[in-house]
PQR file with spaces between the fields and no chain letter, atoms N, CA, C, O and H, PARSE charges and radii, in Angstrom:
ATOM       1  N    MET     1      89.373   82.975  103.041 -0.4000 1.5000
ATOM       2  CA   MET     1      89.217   84.227  102.326 -0.0000 2.0000
ATOM       3  C    MET     1      88.522   85.220  103.255  0.5500 1.7000
ATOM       4  O    MET     1      87.663   84.855  104.057 -0.5500 1.4000
ATOM       5  N    ASN     2      88.915   86.468  103.125 -0.4000 1.5000
ATOM       6  CA   ASN     2      88.251   87.500  103.906 -0.0000 2.0000
ATOM       7  C    ASN     2      87.629   88.512  102.939  0.5500 1.7000
ATOM       8  O    ASN     2      87.795   88.414  101.723 -0.5500 1.4000
ATOM       9  H    ASN     2      89.613   86.764  102.474  0.4000 1.0000
ATOM      10  N    TRP     3      86.918   89.476  103.501 -0.4000 1.5000
ATOM      11  CA   TRP     3      86.207   90.419  102.632 -0.0000 2.0000
ATOM      12  C    TRP     3      87.164   91.222  101.765  0.5500 1.7000
ATOM      13  O    TRP     3      86.826   91.539  100.625 -0.5500 1.4000
ATOM      14  H    TRP     3      86.783   89.555  104.488  0.4000 1.0000
ATOM      15  N    ASP     4      88.344   91.560  102.264 -0.4000 1.5000
ATOM      16  CA   ASP     4      89.298   92.325  101.452 -0.0000 2.0000
ATOM      17  C    ASP     4      89.654   91.581  100.175  0.5500 1.7000
ATOM      18  O    ASP     4      89.811   92.185   99.114 -0.5500 1.4000
ATOM      19  H    ASP     4      88.619   91.302  103.190  0.4000 1.0000
ATOM      20  N    GLN     5      89.778   90.268  100.288 -0.4000 1.5000
ATOM      21  CA   GLN     5      90.095   89.470   99.105 -0.0000 2.0000
ATOM      22  C    GLN     5      88.925   89.443   98.127  0.5500 1.7000
ATOM      23  O    GLN     5      89.119   89.520   96.914 -0.5500 1.4000
ATOM      24  H    GLN     5      89.650   89.778  101.150  0.4000 1.0000
ATOM      25  N    ILE     6      87.707   89.332   98.663 -0.4000 1.5000
ATOM      26  CA   ILE     6      86.525   89.361   97.795 -0.0000 2.0000
ATOM      27  C    ILE     6      86.427   90.719   97.108  0.5500 1.7000
ATOM      28  O    ILE     6      86.150   90.802   95.912 -0.5500 1.4000
ATOM      29  H    ILE     6      87.549   89.269   99.649  0.4000 1.0000
ATOM      30  N    GLU     7      86.656   91.778   97.876 -0.4000 1.5000
ATOM      31  CA   GLU     7      86.603   93.120   97.301 -0.0000 2.0000
ATOM      32  C    GLU     7      87.632   93.270   96.180  0.5500 1.7000
ATOM      33  O    GLU     7      87.355   93.893   95.156 -0.5500 1.4000
ATOM      34  H    GLU     7      86.882   91.711   98.848  0.4000 1.0000
ATOM      35  N    GLY     8      88.810   92.699   96.379 -0.4000 1.5000
ATOM      36  CA   GLY     8      89.860   92.777   95.372 -0.0000 2.0000
ATOM      37  C    GLY     8      89.543   91.987   94.116  0.5500 1.7000
ATOM      38  O    GLY     8      90.062   92.289   93.041 -0.5500 1.4000
ATOM      39  H    GLY     8      89.035   92.193   97.211  0.4000 1.0000
ATOM      40  N    LYS     9      88.689   90.974   94.244 -0.4000 1.5000
ATOM      41  CA   LYS     9      88.294   90.151   93.094 -0.0000 2.0000
ATOM      42  C    LYS     9      86.798   90.309   92.842  0.5500 1.7000
ATOM      43  O    LYS     9      86.096   89.345   92.536 -0.5500 1.4000
ATOM      44  H    LYS     9      88.267   90.728   95.117  0.4000 1.0000
ATOM      45  N    TRP    10      86.332   91.534   92.977 -0.4000 1.5000
ATOM      46  CA   TRP    10      84.903   91.812   92.931 -0.0000 2.0000
ATOM      47  C    TRP    10      84.246   91.299   91.659  0.5500 1.7000
ATOM      48  O    TRP    10      83.163   90.717   91.722 -0.5500 1.4000
ATOM      49  H    TRP    10      86.902   92.317   93.226  0.4000 1.0000
ATOM      50  N    LYS    11      84.874   91.499   90.510 -0.4000 1.5000
ATOM      51  CA   LYS    11      84.253   91.060   89.255 -0.0000 2.0000
ATOM      52  C    LYS    11      84.011   89.557   89.252  0.5500 1.7000
ATOM      53  O    LYS    11      82.974   89.097   88.773 -0.5500 1.4000
ATOM      54  H    LYS    11      85.754   91.972   90.459  0.4000 1.0000
ATOM      55  N    GLN    12      84.960   88.786   89.785 -0.4000 1.5000
ATOM      56  CA   GLN    12      84.792   87.342   89.850 -0.0000 2.0000
ATOM      57  C    GLN    12      83.748   86.956   90.892  0.5500 1.7000
ATOM      58  O    GLN    12      82.976   86.022   90.678 -0.5500 1.4000
ATOM      59  H    GLN    12      85.802   89.159   90.174  0.4000 1.0000
ATOM      60  N    ALA    13      83.720   87.666   92.014 -0.4000 1.5000
ATOM      61  CA   ALA    13      82.811   87.336   93.110 -0.0000 2.0000
ATOM      62  C    ALA    13      81.359   87.684   92.775  0.5500 1.7000
ATOM      63  O    ALA    13      80.440   87.076   93.323 -0.5500 1.4000
ATOM      64  H    ALA    13      84.347   88.425   92.188  0.4000 1.0000
ATOM      65  N    LYS    14      81.143   88.648   91.886 -0.4000 1.5000
ATOM      66  CA   LYS    14      79.783   89.086   91.575 -0.0000 2.0000
ATOM      67  C    LYS    14      78.909   87.933   91.106  0.5500 1.7000
ATOM      68  O    LYS    14      77.722   87.892   91.432 -0.5500 1.4000
ATOM      69  H    LYS    14      81.890   89.142   91.440  0.4000 1.0000
ATOM      70  N    GLY    15      79.460   87.007   90.356 -0.4000 1.5000
ATOM      71  CA   GLY    15      78.680   85.868   89.868 -0.0000 2.0000
ATOM      72  C    GLY    15      78.170   85.010   91.015  0.5500 1.7000
ATOM      73  O    GLY    15      77.003   84.617   91.036 -0.5500 1.4000
ATOM      74  H    GLY    15      80.424   87.040   90.091  0.4000 1.0000
ATOM      75  N    SER    16      79.035   84.726   91.957 -0.4000 1.5000
ATOM      76  CA   SER    16      78.629   83.926   93.122 -0.0000 2.0000
ATOM      77  C    SER    16      77.622   84.682   93.983  0.5500 1.7000
ATOM      78  O    SER    16      76.702   84.086   94.544 -0.5500 1.4000
ATOM      79  H    SER    16      79.983   85.045   91.940  0.4000 1.0000
ATOM      80  N    ILE    17      77.798   85.974   94.083 -0.4000 1.5000
ATOM      81  CA   ILE    17      76.871   86.795   94.871 -0.0000 2.0000
ATOM      82  C    ILE    17      75.504   86.810   94.196  0.5500 1.7000
ATOM      83  O    ILE    17      74.481   86.731   94.876 -0.5500 1.4000
ATOM      84  H    ILE    17      78.545   86.459   93.628  0.4000 1.0000
ATOM      85  N    ARG    18      75.472   86.910   92.881 -0.4000 1.5000
ATOM      86  CA   ARG    18      74.197   86.881   92.143 -0.0000 2.0000
ATOM      87  C    ARG    18      73.500   85.539   92.321  0.5500 1.7000
ATOM      88  O    ARG    18      72.276   85.488   92.437 -0.5500 1.4000
ATOM      89  H    ARG    18      76.303   86.974   92.328  0.4000 1.0000
ATOM      90  N    GLU    19      74.276   84.441   92.344 -0.4000 1.5000
ATOM      91  CA   GLU    19      73.687   83.117   92.575 -0.0000 2.0000
ATOM      92  C    GLU    19      73.070   83.044   93.963  0.5500 1.7000
ATOM      93  O    GLU    19      71.986   82.488   94.135 -0.5500 1.4000
ATOM      94  H    GLU    19      75.271   84.483   92.250  0.4000 1.0000
ATOM      95  N    ARG    20      73.752   83.598   94.947 -0.4000 1.5000
ATOM      96  CA   ARG    20      73.291   83.526   96.340 -0.0000 2.0000
ATOM      97  C    ARG    20      72.102   84.444   96.592  0.5500 1.7000
ATOM      98  O    ARG    20      71.155   84.057   97.277 -0.5500 1.4000
ATOM      99  H    ARG    20      74.634   84.050   94.808  0.4000 1.0000
ATOM     100  N    TRP    21      72.142   85.649   96.050 -0.4000 1.5000
ATOM     101  CA   TRP    21      71.077   86.640   96.251 -0.0000 2.0000
ATOM     102  C    TRP    21      70.543   87.072   94.889  0.5500 1.7000
ATOM     103  O    TRP    21      70.931   88.113   94.359 -0.5500 1.4000
ATOM     104  H    TRP    21      72.911   85.964   95.493  0.4000 1.0000
ATOM     105  N    GLY    22      69.663   86.272   94.340 -0.4000 1.5000
ATOM     106  CA   GLY    22      69.141   86.493   92.990 -0.0000 2.0000
ATOM     107  C    GLY    22      68.331   87.760   92.812  0.5500 1.7000
ATOM     108  O    GLY    22      68.141   88.219   91.686 -0.5500 1.4000
ATOM     109  H    GLY    22      69.347   85.426   94.770  0.4000 1.0000
ATOM     110  N    LYS    23      67.846   88.338   93.912 -0.4000 1.5000
ATOM     111  CA   LYS    23      67.067   89.578   93.797 -0.0000 2.0000
ATOM     112  C    LYS    23      67.946   90.799   93.558  0.5500 1.7000
ATOM     113  O    LYS    23      67.439   91.865   93.207 -0.5500 1.4000
ATOM     114  H    LYS    23      68.000   87.966   94.827  0.4000 1.0000
ATOM     115  N    LEU    24      69.247   90.658   93.741 -0.4000 1.5000
ATOM     116  CA   LEU    24      70.159   91.785   93.491 -0.0000 2.0000
ATOM     117  C    LEU    24      70.370   91.922   91.991  0.5500 1.7000
ATOM     118  O    LEU    24      70.595   90.935   91.290 -0.5500 1.4000
ATOM     119  H    LEU    24      69.658   89.792   94.025  0.4000 1.0000
ATOM     120  N    THR    25      70.297   93.127   91.519 -0.4000 1.5000
ATOM     121  CA   THR    25      70.477   93.396   90.093 -0.0000 2.0000
ATOM     122  C    THR    25      71.947   93.679   89.795  0.5500 1.7000
ATOM     123  O    THR    25      72.752   93.897   90.701 -0.5500 1.4000
ATOM     124  H    THR    25      70.114   93.929   92.088  0.4000 1.0000
ATOM     125  N    ASP    26      72.275   93.670   88.513 -0.4000 1.5000
ATOM     126  CA   ASP    26      73.634   94.053   88.108 -0.0000 2.0000
ATOM     127  C    ASP    26      73.930   95.481   88.552  0.5500 1.7000
ATOM     128  O    ASP    26      75.049   95.791   88.963 -0.5500 1.4000
ATOM     129  H    ASP    26      71.622   93.493   87.777  0.4000 1.0000
ATOM     130  N    ASP    27      72.926   96.346   88.468 -0.4000 1.5000
ATOM     131  CA   ASP    27      73.113   97.731   88.921 -0.0000 2.0000
ATOM     132  C    ASP    27      73.410   97.777   90.416  0.5500 1.7000
ATOM     133  O    ASP    27      74.267   98.541   90.860 -0.5500 1.4000
ATOM     134  H    ASP    27      72.018   96.095   88.135  0.4000 1.0000
ATOM     135  N    ASP    28      72.692   96.951   91.200 -0.4000 1.5000
ATOM     136  CA   ASP    28      72.974   96.881   92.639 -0.0000 2.0000
ATOM     137  C    ASP    28      74.436   96.528   92.872  0.5500 1.7000
ATOM     138  O    ASP    28      75.127   97.180   93.655 -0.5500 1.4000
ATOM     139  H    ASP    28      71.995   96.330   90.840  0.4000 1.0000
ATOM     140  N    LEU    29      74.892   95.499   92.191 -0.4000 1.5000
ATOM     141  CA   LEU    29      76.261   95.029   92.413 -0.0000 2.0000
ATOM     142  C    LEU    29      77.287   96.030   91.913  0.5500 1.7000
ATOM     143  O    LEU    29      78.360   96.167   92.501 -0.5500 1.4000
ATOM     144  H    LEU    29      74.330   94.970   91.555  0.4000 1.0000
ATOM     145  N    ASP    30      76.968   96.727   90.835 -0.4000 1.5000
ATOM     146  CA   ASP    30      77.881   97.768   90.356 -0.0000 2.0000
ATOM     147  C    ASP    30      77.980   98.905   91.374  0.5500 1.7000
ATOM     148  O    ASP    30      79.061   99.453   91.592 -0.5500 1.4000
ATOM     149  H    ASP    30      76.097   96.615   90.357  0.4000 1.0000
ATOM     150  N    GLN    31      76.858   99.256   91.993 -0.4000 1.5000
ATOM     151  CA   GLN    31      76.872  100.328   92.986 -0.0000 2.0000
ATOM     152  C    GLN    31      77.551   99.885   94.276  0.5500 1.7000
ATOM     153  O    GLN    31      78.203  100.691   94.940 -0.5500 1.4000
ATOM     154  H    GLN    31      75.980   98.810   91.815  0.4000 1.0000
ATOM     155  N    VAL    32      77.408   98.624   94.634 -0.4000 1.5000
ATOM     156  CA   VAL    32      78.074   98.096   95.829 -0.0000 2.0000
ATOM     157  C    VAL    32      79.589   98.160   95.642  0.5500 1.7000
ATOM     158  O    VAL    32      80.324   98.525   96.559 -0.5500 1.4000
ATOM     159  H    VAL    32      76.878   97.969   94.094  0.4000 1.0000
ATOM     160  N    ALA    33      80.040   97.804   94.450 -0.4000 1.5000
ATOM     161  CA   ALA    33      81.457   97.896   94.068 -0.0000 2.0000
ATOM     162  C    ALA    33      82.410   97.320   95.116  0.5500 1.7000
ATOM     163  O    ALA    33      83.468   97.889   95.385 -0.5500 1.4000
ATOM     164  H    ALA    33      79.443   97.508   93.704  0.4000 1.0000
ATOM     165  N    GLY    34      82.023   96.184   95.705 -0.4000 1.5000
ATOM     166  CA   GLY    34      82.920   95.513   96.645 -0.0000 2.0000
ATOM     167  C    GLY    34      82.840   95.987   98.085  0.5500 1.7000
ATOM     168  O    GLY    34      83.567   95.477   98.938 -0.5500 1.4000
ATOM     169  H    GLY    34      81.164   95.722   95.487  0.4000 1.0000
ATOM     170  N    LYS    35      81.986   96.937   98.373 -0.4000 1.5000
ATOM     171  CA   LYS    35      81.875   97.466   99.741 -0.0000 2.0000
ATOM     172  C    LYS    35      80.903   96.604  100.543  0.5500 1.7000
ATOM     173  O    LYS    35      79.722   96.511  100.208 -0.5500 1.4000
ATOM     174  H    LYS    35      81.395   97.351   97.680  0.4000 1.0000
ATOM     175  N    LYS    36      81.403   95.983  101.593 -0.4000 1.5000
ATOM     176  CA   LYS    36      80.617   95.030  102.380 -0.0000 2.0000
ATOM     177  C    LYS    36      79.359   95.658  102.961  0.5500 1.7000
ATOM     178  O    LYS    36      78.273   95.089  102.850 -0.5500 1.4000
ATOM     179  H    LYS    36      82.363   96.059  101.866  0.4000 1.0000
ATOM     180  N    GLU    37      79.494   96.822  103.578 -0.4000 1.5000
ATOM     181  CA   GLU    37      78.328   97.455  104.204 -0.0000 2.0000
ATOM     182  C    GLU    37      77.266   97.821  103.172  0.5500 1.7000
ATOM     183  O    GLU    37      76.069   97.762  103.455 -0.5500 1.4000
ATOM     184  H    GLU    37      80.376   97.284  103.668  0.4000 1.0000
ATOM     185  N    GLN    38      77.708   98.199  101.979 -0.4000 1.5000
ATOM     186  CA   GLN    38      76.750   98.500  100.910 -0.0000 2.0000
ATOM     187  C    GLN    38      76.011   97.232  100.490  0.5500 1.7000
ATOM     188  O    GLN    38      74.807   97.270  100.235 -0.5500 1.4000
ATOM     189  H    GLN    38      78.680   98.247  101.749  0.4000 1.0000
ATOM     190  N    LEU    39      76.725   96.112  100.418 -0.4000 1.5000
ATOM     191  CA   LEU    39      76.091   94.842  100.070 -0.0000 2.0000
ATOM     192  C    LEU    39      75.069   94.453  101.130  0.5500 1.7000
ATOM     193  O    LEU    39      73.957   94.036  100.804 -0.5500 1.4000
ATOM     194  H    LEU    39      77.703   96.082  100.625  0.4000 1.0000
ATOM     195  N    VAL    40      75.445   94.588  102.389 -0.4000 1.5000
ATOM     196  CA   VAL    40      74.516   94.284  103.483 -0.0000 2.0000
ATOM     197  C    VAL    40      73.252   95.138  103.338  0.5500 1.7000
ATOM     198  O    VAL    40      72.139   94.632  103.479 -0.5500 1.4000
ATOM     199  H    VAL    40      76.348   94.926  102.653  0.4000 1.0000
ATOM     200  N    GLY    41      73.424   96.411  103.060 -0.4000 1.5000
ATOM     201  CA   GLY    41      72.284   97.305  102.903 -0.0000 2.0000
ATOM     202  C    GLY    41      71.385   96.921  101.744  0.5500 1.7000
ATOM     203  O    GLY    41      70.160   96.979  101.856 -0.5500 1.4000
ATOM     204  H    GLY    41      74.328   96.823  102.945  0.4000 1.0000
ATOM     205  N    ARG    42      71.990   96.526  100.627 -0.4000 1.5000
ATOM     206  CA   ARG    42      71.201   96.123   99.455 -0.0000 2.0000
ATOM     207  C    ARG    42      70.426   94.842   99.742  0.5500 1.7000
ATOM     208  O    ARG    42      69.265   94.715   99.351 -0.5500 1.4000
ATOM     209  H    ARG    42      72.984   96.478  100.536  0.4000 1.0000
ATOM     210  N    ILE    43      71.058   93.903  100.418 -0.4000 1.5000
ATOM     211  CA   ILE    43      70.375   92.654  100.770 -0.0000 2.0000
ATOM     212  C    ILE    43      69.219   92.956  101.719  0.5500 1.7000
ATOM     213  O    ILE    43      68.118   92.429  101.560 -0.5500 1.4000
ATOM     214  H    ILE    43      72.000   94.006  100.736  0.4000 1.0000
ATOM     215  N    GLN    44      69.479   93.796  102.689 -0.4000 1.5000
ATOM     216  CA   GLN    44      68.446   94.194  103.648 -0.0000 2.0000
ATOM     217  C    GLN    44      67.253   94.806  102.903  0.5500 1.7000
ATOM     218  O    GLN    44      66.098   94.483  103.182 -0.5500 1.4000
ATOM     219  H    GLN    44      70.374   94.224  102.818  0.4000 1.0000
ATOM     220  N    GLU    45      67.547   95.670  101.976 -0.4000 1.5000
ATOM     221  CA   GLU    45      66.516   96.378  101.218 -0.0000 2.0000
ATOM     222  C    GLU    45      65.729   95.432  100.308  0.5500 1.7000
ATOM     223  O    GLU    45      64.498   95.453  100.308 -0.5500 1.4000
ATOM     224  H    GLU    45      68.485   95.932  101.748  0.4000 1.0000
ATOM     225  N    ARG    46      66.429   94.611   99.539 -0.4000 1.5000
ATOM     226  CA   ARG    46      65.770   93.733   98.562 -0.0000 2.0000
ATOM     227  C    ARG    46      64.977   92.603   99.217  0.5500 1.7000
ATOM     228  O    ARG    46      63.935   92.188   98.710 -0.5500 1.4000
ATOM     229  H    ARG    46      67.429   94.594   99.538  0.4000 1.0000
ATOM     230  N    TYR    47      65.482   92.113  100.347 -0.4000 1.5000
ATOM     231  CA   TYR    47      64.853   90.952  100.983 -0.0000 2.0000
ATOM     232  C    TYR    47      64.005   91.316  102.202  0.5500 1.7000
ATOM     233  O    TYR    47      63.350   90.446  102.775 -0.5500 1.4000
ATOM     234  H    TYR    47      66.329   92.450  100.759  0.4000 1.0000
ATOM     235  N    GLY    48      64.008   92.574  102.601 -0.4000 1.5000
ATOM     236  CA   GLY    48      63.189   93.013  103.715 -0.0000 2.0000
ATOM     237  C    GLY    48      63.559   92.349  105.032  0.5500 1.7000
ATOM     238  O    GLY    48      62.689   91.975  105.819 -0.5500 1.4000
ATOM     239  H    GLY    48      64.540   93.281  102.135  0.4000 1.0000
ATOM     240  N    ILE    49      64.865   92.206  105.263 -0.4000 1.5000
ATOM     241  CA   ILE    49      65.333   91.582  106.505 -0.0000 2.0000
ATOM     242  C    ILE    49      66.104   92.603  107.330  0.5500 1.7000
ATOM     243  O    ILE    49      66.487   93.660  106.830 -0.5500 1.4000
ATOM     244  H    ILE    49      65.571   92.510  104.623  0.4000 1.0000
ATOM     245  N    ALA    50      66.326   92.277  108.592 -0.4000 1.5000
ATOM     246  CA   ALA    50      67.065   93.164  109.492 -0.0000 2.0000
ATOM     247  C    ALA    50      68.529   93.247  109.080  0.5500 1.7000
ATOM     248  O    ALA    50      69.070   92.338  108.451 -0.5500 1.4000
ATOM     249  H    ALA    50      66.015   91.418  108.999  0.4000 1.0000
ATOM     250  N    GLN    51      69.152   94.355  109.448 -0.4000 1.5000
ATOM     251  CA   GLN    51      70.567   94.550  109.114 -0.0000 2.0000
ATOM     252  C    GLN    51      71.426   93.430  109.685  0.5500 1.7000
ATOM     253  O    GLN    51      72.339   92.944  109.018 -0.5500 1.4000
ATOM     254  H    GLN    51      68.713   95.094  109.959  0.4000 1.0000
ATOM     255  N    GLU    52      71.137   93.017  110.921 -0.4000 1.5000
ATOM     256  CA   GLU    52      71.929   91.960  111.557 -0.0000 2.0000
ATOM     257  C    GLU    52      71.816   90.650  110.777  0.5500 1.7000
ATOM     258  O    GLU    52      72.802   89.934  110.605 -0.5500 1.4000
ATOM     259  H    GLU    52      70.396   93.412  111.463  0.4000 1.0000
ATOM     260  N    ALA    53      70.604   90.344  110.307 -0.4000 1.5000
ATOM     261  CA   ALA    53      70.394   89.118  109.536 -0.0000 2.0000
ATOM     262  C    ALA    53      71.139   89.188  108.204  0.5500 1.7000
ATOM     263  O    ALA    53      71.752   88.209  107.778 -0.5500 1.4000
ATOM     264  H    ALA    53      69.803   90.926  110.446  0.4000 1.0000
ATOM     265  N    ALA    54      71.084   90.341  107.553 -0.4000 1.5000
ATOM     266  CA   ALA    54      71.788   90.513  106.279 -0.0000 2.0000
ATOM     267  C    ALA    54      73.298   90.413  106.489  0.5500 1.7000
ATOM     268  O    ALA    54      73.996   89.796  105.683 -0.5500 1.4000
ATOM     269  H    ALA    54      70.586   91.136  107.898  0.4000 1.0000
ATOM     270  N    ALA    55      73.801   91.010  107.557 -0.4000 1.5000
ATOM     271  CA   ALA    55      75.236   90.954  107.849 -0.0000 2.0000
ATOM     272  C    ALA    55      75.674   89.516  108.112  0.5500 1.7000
ATOM     273  O    ALA    55      76.752   89.106  107.680 -0.5500 1.4000
ATOM     274  H    ALA    55      73.234   91.511  108.211  0.4000 1.0000
ATOM     275  N    LYS    56      74.838   88.745  108.824 -0.4000 1.5000
ATOM     276  CA   LYS    56      75.169   87.347  109.090 -0.0000 2.0000
ATOM     277  C    LYS    56      75.200   86.550  107.785  0.5500 1.7000
ATOM     278  O    LYS    56      76.083   85.717  107.583 -0.5500 1.4000
ATOM     279  H    LYS    56      73.963   89.078  109.175  0.4000 1.0000
ATOM     280  N    GLU    57      74.239   86.808  106.906 -0.4000 1.5000
ATOM     281  CA   GLU    57      74.238   86.119  105.613 -0.0000 2.0000
ATOM     282  C    GLU    57      75.514   86.422  104.821  0.5500 1.7000
ATOM     283  O    GLU    57      76.102   85.527  104.213 -0.5500 1.4000
ATOM     284  H    GLU    57      73.522   87.486  107.069  0.4000 1.0000
ATOM     285  N    VAL    58      75.933   87.678  104.835 -0.4000 1.5000
ATOM     286  CA   VAL    58      77.162   88.048  104.112 -0.0000 2.0000
ATOM     287  C    VAL    58      78.369   87.361  104.756  0.5500 1.7000
ATOM     288  O    VAL    58      79.237   86.851  104.047 -0.5500 1.4000
ATOM     289  H    VAL    58      75.457   88.404  105.329  0.4000 1.0000
ATOM     290  N    ASP    59      78.432   87.344  106.086 -0.4000 1.5000
ATOM     291  CA   ASP    59      79.536   86.668  106.769 -0.0000 2.0000
ATOM     292  C    ASP    59      79.553   85.175  106.436  0.5500 1.7000
ATOM     293  O    ASP    59      80.616   84.596  106.209 -0.5500 1.4000
ATOM     294  H    ASP    59      77.727   87.759  106.661  0.4000 1.0000
ATOM     295  N    ASP    60      78.375   84.558  106.410 -0.4000 1.5000
ATOM     296  CA   ASP    60      78.287   83.140  106.045 -0.0000 2.0000
ATOM     297  C    ASP    60      78.741   82.927  104.609  0.5500 1.7000
ATOM     298  O    ASP    60      79.408   81.940  104.301 -0.5500 1.4000
ATOM     299  H    ASP    60      77.511   85.028  106.595  0.4000 1.0000
ATOM     300  N    PHE    61      78.376   83.860  103.729 -0.4000 1.5000
ATOM     301  CA   PHE    61      78.809   83.772  102.336 -0.0000 2.0000
ATOM     302  C    PHE    61      80.325   83.829  102.229  0.5500 1.7000
ATOM     303  O    PHE    61      80.930   83.059  101.483 -0.5500 1.4000
ATOM     304  H    PHE    61      77.834   84.662  103.980  0.4000 1.0000
ATOM     305  N    VAL    62      80.943   84.748  102.980 -0.4000 1.5000
ATOM     306  CA   VAL    62      82.407   84.888  102.947 -0.0000 2.0000
ATOM     307  C    VAL    62      83.053   83.569  103.356  0.5500 1.7000
ATOM     308  O    VAL    62      84.017   83.133  102.727 -0.5500 1.4000
ATOM     309  H    VAL    62      80.452   85.374  103.586  0.4000 1.0000
ATOM     310  N    LYS    63      82.533   82.930  104.401 -0.4000 1.5000
ATOM     311  CA   LYS    63      83.081   81.643  104.847 -0.0000 2.0000
ATOM     312  C    LYS    63      82.901   80.572  103.779  0.5500 1.7000
ATOM     313  O    LYS    63      83.830   79.812  103.505 -0.5500 1.4000
ATOM     314  H    LYS    63      81.750   83.285  104.912  0.4000 1.0000
ATOM     315  N    SER    64      81.720   80.503  103.173 -0.4000 1.5000
ATOM     316  CA   SER    64      81.474   79.484  102.156 -0.0000 2.0000
ATOM     317  C    SER    64      82.270   79.781  100.893  0.5500 1.7000
ATOM     318  O    SER    64      82.725   78.857  100.219 -0.5500 1.4000
ATOM     319  H    SER    64      80.966   81.120  103.396  0.4000 1.0000
ATOM     320  N    TYR    65      82.444   81.047  100.567 -0.4000 1.5000
ATOM     321  CA   TYR    65      83.232   81.418   99.394 -0.0000 2.0000
ATOM     322  C    TYR    65      84.675   80.998   99.585  0.5500 1.7000
ATOM     323  O    TYR    65      85.346   80.600   98.633 -0.5500 1.4000
ATOM     324  H    TYR    65      82.075   81.797  101.115  0.4000 1.0000
ATOM     325  N    GLN    66      85.152   81.087  100.819 -0.4000 1.5000
ATOM     326  CA   GLN    66      86.502   80.654  101.134 -0.0000 2.0000
ATOM     327  C    GLN    66      86.654   79.173  100.821  0.5500 1.7000
ATOM     328  O    GLN    66      87.624   78.766  100.182 -0.5500 1.4000
ATOM     329  H    GLN    66      84.607   81.411  101.592  0.4000 1.0000
ATOM     330  N    PHE    67      85.694   78.364  101.273 -0.4000 1.5000
ATOM     331  CA   PHE    67      85.781   76.930  101.032 -0.0000 2.0000
ATOM     332  C    PHE    67      85.676   76.617   99.553  0.5500 1.7000
ATOM     333  O    PHE    67      86.367   75.728   99.055 -0.5500 1.4000
ATOM     334  H    PHE    67      84.906   78.695  101.792  0.4000 1.0000
ATOM     335  N    GLU    68      84.822   77.338   98.846 -0.4000 1.5000
ATOM     336  CA   GLU    68      84.678   77.148   97.415 -0.0000 2.0000
ATOM     337  C    GLU    68      86.000   77.443   96.706  0.5500 1.7000
ATOM     338  O    GLU    68      86.432   76.684   95.839 -0.5500 1.4000
ATOM     339  H    GLU    68      84.261   78.060   99.250  0.4000 1.0000
ATOM     340  N    ALA    69      86.632   78.547   97.080 -0.4000 1.5000
ATOM     341  CA   ALA    69      87.895   78.929   96.447 -0.0000 2.0000
ATOM     342  C    ALA    69      88.993   77.933   96.791  0.5500 1.7000
ATOM     343  O    ALA    69      89.792   77.574   95.926 -0.5500 1.4000
ATOM     344  H    ALA    69      86.281   79.164   97.784  0.4000 1.0000
ATOM     345  N    GLU    70      89.045   77.476   98.053 -0.4000 1.5000
ATOM     346  CA   GLU    70      90.052   76.498   98.451 -0.0000 2.0000
ATOM     347  C    GLU    70      89.825   75.176   97.745  0.5500 1.7000
ATOM     348  O    GLU    70      90.780   74.529   97.314 -0.5500 1.4000
ATOM     349  H    GLU    70      88.396   77.767   98.755  0.4000 1.0000
ATOM     350  N    GLY    71      88.576   74.770   97.622 -0.4000 1.5000
ATOM     351  CA   GLY    71      88.258   73.512   96.952 -0.0000 2.0000
ATOM     352  C    GLY    71      88.689   73.524   95.503  0.5500 1.7000
ATOM     353  O    GLY    71      89.195   72.521   94.998 -0.5500 1.4000
ATOM     354  H    GLY    71      87.800   75.296   97.972  0.4000 1.0000
ATOM     355  N    LYS    72      88.498   74.640   94.828 -0.4000 1.5000
ATOM     356  CA   LYS    72      88.925   74.753   93.433 -0.0000 2.0000
ATOM     357  C    LYS    72      90.442   74.672   93.346  0.5500 1.7000
ATOM     358  O    LYS    72      90.985   74.058   92.426 -0.5500 1.4000
ATOM     359  H    LYS    72      88.088   75.454   95.238  0.4000 1.0000
ATOM     360  N    GLY    73      91.126   75.291   94.303 -0.4000 1.5000
ATOM     361  CA   GLY    73      92.582   75.249   94.285 -0.0000 2.0000
ATOM     362  C    GLY    73      93.115   73.847   94.513  0.5500 1.7000
ATOM     363  O    GLY    73      94.069   73.431   93.856 -0.5500 1.4000
ATOM     364  H    GLY    73      90.685   75.789   95.050  0.4000 1.0000
ATOM     365  N    ARG    74      92.510   73.115   95.438 -0.4000 1.5000
ATOM     366  CA   ARG    74      92.926   71.737   95.696 -0.0000 2.0000
ATOM     367  C    ARG    74      92.662   70.863   94.488  0.5500 1.7000
ATOM     368  O    ARG    74      93.502   70.047   94.109 -0.5500 1.4000
ATOM     369  H    ARG    74      91.735   73.452   95.972  0.4000 1.0000
ATOM     370  N    ALA    75      91.500   71.030   93.883 -0.4000 1.5000
ATOM     371  CA   ALA    75      91.148   70.216   92.743 -0.0000 2.0000
ATOM     372  C    ALA    75      92.133   70.431   91.588  0.5500 1.7000
ATOM     373  O    ALA    75      92.430   69.511   90.826 -0.5500 1.4000
ATOM     374  H    ALA    75      90.817   71.692   94.191  0.4000 1.0000
ATOM     375  N    ALA    76      92.616   71.635   91.480 -0.4000 1.5000
ATOM     376  CA   ALA    76      93.560   71.958   90.412 -0.0000 2.0000
ATOM     377  C    ALA    76      95.007   71.682   90.831  0.5500 1.7000
ATOM     378  O    ALA    76      95.932   71.861   90.039 -0.5500 1.4000
ATOM     379  H    ALA    76      92.374   72.382   92.098  0.4000 1.0000
ATOM     380  N    GLY    77      95.194   71.249   92.070 -0.4000 1.5000
ATOM     381  CA   GLY    77      96.533   70.929   92.551 -0.0000 2.0000
ATOM     382  C    GLY    77      97.359   72.140   92.918  0.5500 1.7000
ATOM     383  O    GLY    77      98.588   72.071   92.897 -0.5500 1.4000
ATOM     384  H    GLY    77      94.442   71.103   92.714  0.4000 1.0000
ATOM     385  N    HIS    78      96.719   73.251   93.254 -0.4000 1.5000
ATOM     386  CA   HIS    78      97.445   74.484   93.571 -0.0000 2.0000
ATOM     387  C    HIS    78      97.696   74.671   95.049  0.5500 1.7000
ATOM     388  O    HIS    78      98.456   75.562   95.429 -0.5500 1.4000
ATOM     389  H    HIS    78      95.721   73.306   93.271  0.4000 1.0000
ATOM     390  N    LEU    79      97.076   73.855   95.906 -0.4000 1.5000
ATOM     391  CA   LEU    79      97.262   74.056   97.346 -0.0000 2.0000
ATOM     392  C    LEU    79      98.035   72.926   97.965  0.5500 1.7000
ATOM     393  O    LEU    79      98.281   72.934   99.171 -0.5500 1.4000
ATOM     394  H    LEU    79      96.459   73.132   95.597  0.4000 1.0000
C-alpha cells in the first residue's frame, strides 16, 4: 500500500492512525484529511519530535499498514 491508497481510504485508515498516534484528536485527523505532510506536521506538533522523525514514523506506518491490509486479504482468501 502507498500513501495514495491510504488517502483514498482515509475514513478507514483514521482508526489505525488513532491507534498508532493516540495524541491526535478527531479534529486533527479531520483537518489532515488524508494529506501526508499535514499528518507529519500534526505528529511533529503533538509529540514534540523533529520533522524527519515524524516523517519516518509515517513511512513506517504506511509499510505496516500495507502488511496489515495484505494479511486481512489473505485471511479472507482474497489474495
